[in-house]
C-alpha positions, -999 to +999 in steps of 0.1 A: +199-144+190+194-146+154+201-115+127+164-122+122+151-118+158+171-087+164+155-074+133+119-082+150+131-065+181+138-031+167+110-004+168+091+004+137+106+031+117+142+031+125+174+022+108+193-008+109+233-006+115+239+002+078+213+031+077+188+012+058+150+020+069+130-007+086+092-003+083+071-014+108+059-049+112+026-047+109-002-049+081+005-014+070+037-027+056+022-051+034-005-031+019+015+007+016+034-007-014+001-023-033-015+014-024+017+034-032+021+018-069-018+021-075-013+062-070+017+060-088+000+041-121-028+063-118-004+093-121-018+106-089+020+105-073+055+109-084+082+082-088+110+080-058+130+101-090+108+128-087+088+123-124+054+112-127+052+076-139+034+066-176-003+060-164-011+023-166-051+020-154-049-017-161-021-023-136-037+003-111-069-021-113-050-052-104-030-038-075-065-025-064-079-060-072-049-075-049-058-057-019-097-066-024-081-101-026-060-097+005-091-080+021-114-110+013-087-138+025-081-120+060-117-113+065-125-116+104-088-122+110-076-084+112-077-059+140-103-033+139-077-004+131-061-029+106-094-035+088-105+000+086-071+009+074-077-015+044-112-002+037-100+031+036-073+028+010-093+010-009-121+034-007-097+061-017-079+038-046-116+031-061-125+068-061-095+078-079-096+049-104-135+058-113-124+092-116-093+084-144-116+062-161-144+089-162-169+065-145-175+095-121-165+130-120-158+144-087 
């Protein structure tokens, strides 16, 4: 068994031998970094050091666009719960983005 095979067999959300967190081996592990970066670039969450980063709405929009591209390219290939998760985070991000850019007022 290779080290990669051993990593795949570990339960999601566990730590490896060195104490490093291993994210779940599923679609959410691919999507959450884009979601988190978009929230960070819209100034809605703090960075890991506990500070609000500089707003960059262009970069936030790019993260949304990448998630939409992922949605387009995986259409018909996601499980129902994966599709619902992707639709949900895209909906949230789009609402926050439109509010930040004054397209809508919530």
